[in-house]
C-alpha positions as CSV (number, residue, x, y, z in Angstrom):
1,M,89.7,98.9,89.7
2,L,93.6,97.8,89.7
3,Q,94.5,102.0,89.1
4,W,91.7,102.1,92.8
5,L,94.1,99.2,94.1
6,G,97.2,101.1,93.1
7,Q,96.0,104.4,94.2
8,G,94.9,102.9,98.4
9,M,98.7,101.5,98.3
10,A,100.5,104.3,97.2
11,L,98.7,106.8,100.0
12,N,98.5,103.9,102.3
13,S,102.7,103.9,102.2
14,M,102.6,107.5,102.1
15,F,101.2,106.8,105.1
16,S,102.6,104.6,106.9
17,G,106.3,106.0,106.3
């Protein structure tokens, strides 16, 4: 689950900036 969460955060960061 941590992996999925980390990927989501990375994707969110990329989309944000």
